[in-house]
C-alpha positions in Angstrom: 86.0 120.9 110.5 84.1 119.6 107.5 81.0 117.7 108.1 80.3 114.2 106.7 83.9 113.4 105.6 84.8 110.9 108.3 83.9 107.2 108.0 81.4 105.7 110.4 83.0 104.2 113.5 81.0 101.2 114.6 81.2 97.9 116.6 82.6 95.0 114.6 83.4 91.4 115.6 86.7 89.9 114.3 86.9 86.1 114.2 90.2 84.2 114.0 89.5 81.4 111.5 92.2 79.1 112.8 91.1 79.2 116.5 87.6 80.4 116.4 88.3 83.1 118.9 86.1 86.3 118.5 87.0 89.9 119.4 84.5 92.7 119.7 86.0 96.0 118.9 85.3 99.2 116.9 86.3 99.8 113.4 85.8 101.9 110.3 85.8 99.0 108.0 83.2 99.4 105.3 83.7 96.2 103.4 82.8 93.1 105.4 81.7 89.7 104.3 78.1 90.6 104.8 77.8 88.0 107.6 76.6 89.0 111.1 77.1 87.3 114.4 75.1 87.5 117.6 77.2 88.3 120.6 75.8 89.2 124.0 72.3 89.5 122.4 73.3 92.0 119.7 74.0 91.5 116.0 77.4 92.7 114.8 79.1 92.6 111.3 81.6 89.8 111.2 85.1 90.0 109.8 87.1 86.8 109.5 90.9 87.1 109.9 93.7 84.5 109.4 96.0 85.6 112.2 95.4 87.2 115.5 96.9 87.3 119.0 95.1 84.0 119.7 96.9 82.1 116.9 100.2 84.0 116.2 103.2 82.0 117.5 104.8 85.1 119.1 101.8 85.7 121.3 101.0 82.0 122.0 104.6 81.3 123.2 105.2 78.7 120.5 107.7 80.7 118.5 111.1 79.1 118.1 114.3 80.8 117.0 116.3 78.7 114.6 120.1 79.3 114.5 121.2 78.4 111.0 124.9 77.7 110.5 125.9 78.9 114.0 125.4 82.6 113.2 124.9 83.4 116.9 128.0 81.6 117.9 130.0 83.4 115.2 128.7 86.7 116.5 129.5 85.9 120.1 133.1 84.9 119.1 133.6 88.0 117.1 131.9 90.6 119.3 131.7 88.8 122.6 133.1 90.1 125.9 136.7 91.1 125.5 139.0 90.8 128.4 
């Protein structure tokens, strides 16, 4: 295996900008905003993200399914249980 070809794997904090939730994880991201955040007494690079599991409707349970023009009903009529 070649030496010095892999990116550095380090601790990084991701912050959801819509909820303010922070996640400490590891990443190979090299370009960050230059900001740091102190978490548990340690300084970490900060990466701000727009959507995370804390704000995405699928994970928060606020997702709604919109049936436009009765497509589900048409499908059920066409391919529903046949007797």
